[in-house]
Structure formats: C-alpha cells, structure tokens
N, C-alpha and C positions, 0 to 999 in steps of 0.2 A: 172164828165168828164171822169172817167175811172180809171184804175189801171196800175201800172208798176210793173212787176215781174222781179227781178234781182237776179242772182245767180253768185257768185264769185267762179271760179273753180281753178285758180292758177296764178302764176307769174313766169317769167323766167329771170334768169340772174340779180337778184337784186344786188346792190352794198353791200359790207360787211361793215356795220357801227359799228360792234362790234369787229373789229380786236384788238387784245391785251386784250380782256375781257375774262372772263370765258366762255367757249363754242366756242369762236372765230368766230361765224357767227351771222348774223342778226336774229332777232325774229319778222318776219313780221306779220302784220294784215292790213286789209283794213277798213277804216272808210268811211261811206256814209252819205251824207246830202241831204235831199230832203224836200223842204218847211220847216216845223217846226220839222222835225224828224231827229235824229242822231242815227245811228246804226253802229255796227262794227262786223267783223268776229271774230272768235276765233284766238288767237295767235298761229302761227306755229313756234316752237322753233328751233333755230340753223340750218337754211337753207337759201340758196339764190334762191331757186326755189320751193316755197311752193305750196302744193296742199291741198285744203280744201276737206275733205272727206264728203260723203253724210250725215253722222251722226253729222258733226260739224255745227257750226253756220255759214252758207254761203248763205242762201236763204232769200230773203226779198220781201215784198209786200208793195207798197206805194199807197195810195189813192191820186189821182190828184185833187187838190182843185183850182189851178190857171192855166190858159192856158199858161202862159209864164214862168213857173217854170223850173229850170235847176237841173240836177242831178250832184252832186259833189262827186268825189271819190278820196281818198287819201290813199297811201300806206305808212305805218309807221313801224319803228323798235321799238318794245316794249322795254321800259326801266322800268321795274317794280320796286316795292318798294325796297329800299328807294328812288329811282329816281321818279321824277314826270313828267319829260318832255320826250316825245317820239320823236325820230329823224324822220324827214320827208324824205321819199325816193323818192316819186313822186306823181303827182296828175293830174287829167284830168277832163274835164267837158263834159257832154252829154246834148245836147239840145233835149229833147224828142219830140219836134215838128217836128224834122227831121225824126222821126221813123214812120213806117207804122204799123197801127193797125193789130193785130193777126199775127205778123211776129217775128220769132226768129232771133236774131242777136248774133253773136259771135265776140266780139271786141278784137283786139290784138294791143297793143301799144308797141313800141320799145323804 
C-alpha cells in the first residue's frame, strides 16, 4: 500500500513536569505507534522546547499494511532509572487516509 516517512523536528512550550527535580526541566521524547511498530526519538534533556538534530533518532519509515491504520504520536517526559513510568505530556492521532501521496506536511499542534 505504500510507506509513510515521518520526521520529528521539535516541540515548543512544553509544560515543565520535572519542577523541583534535578535539572528542573522536562526531558522530552516522542513515541510513535503505527500498526504493529513502536519507535521513539532520542531523549532531549532539560528543555521545554526540544529540537532533534539530524544526527539524532528523529526520522522513521513505516510500511503501510492496512488501509485504515492510524498514526499515534505521544510526547513524554523521560523518567529514567530507577523510575519506570514516563510522564505523558500530550498526544495526537493522524489518519493517513487524509494525506495526499507525494506531499510534504509540516504539522503544528498547540
């Protein structure tokens, strides 16, 4: 059915979920789920407006196996060892059926 190419560039104005902790700012990363695949960006430490550099884990390619699949993206505050739960910052869903083939989209969510 085709492929989806996704690149995460940055986030702006994230809430600070680490206030009172060492570093005092969130450590964001983005997790992406598409069909049976889960991937995530690198963690950007101690920032509320992260930017993923070209050499970081930020670009992904997904094979489309089902015509009604949706792309789920979530932004999380990394809480590394010894913590096991990451704090959810926000999430959104993209229905790829609304996208036009061979078109580049820049999505901005507030």
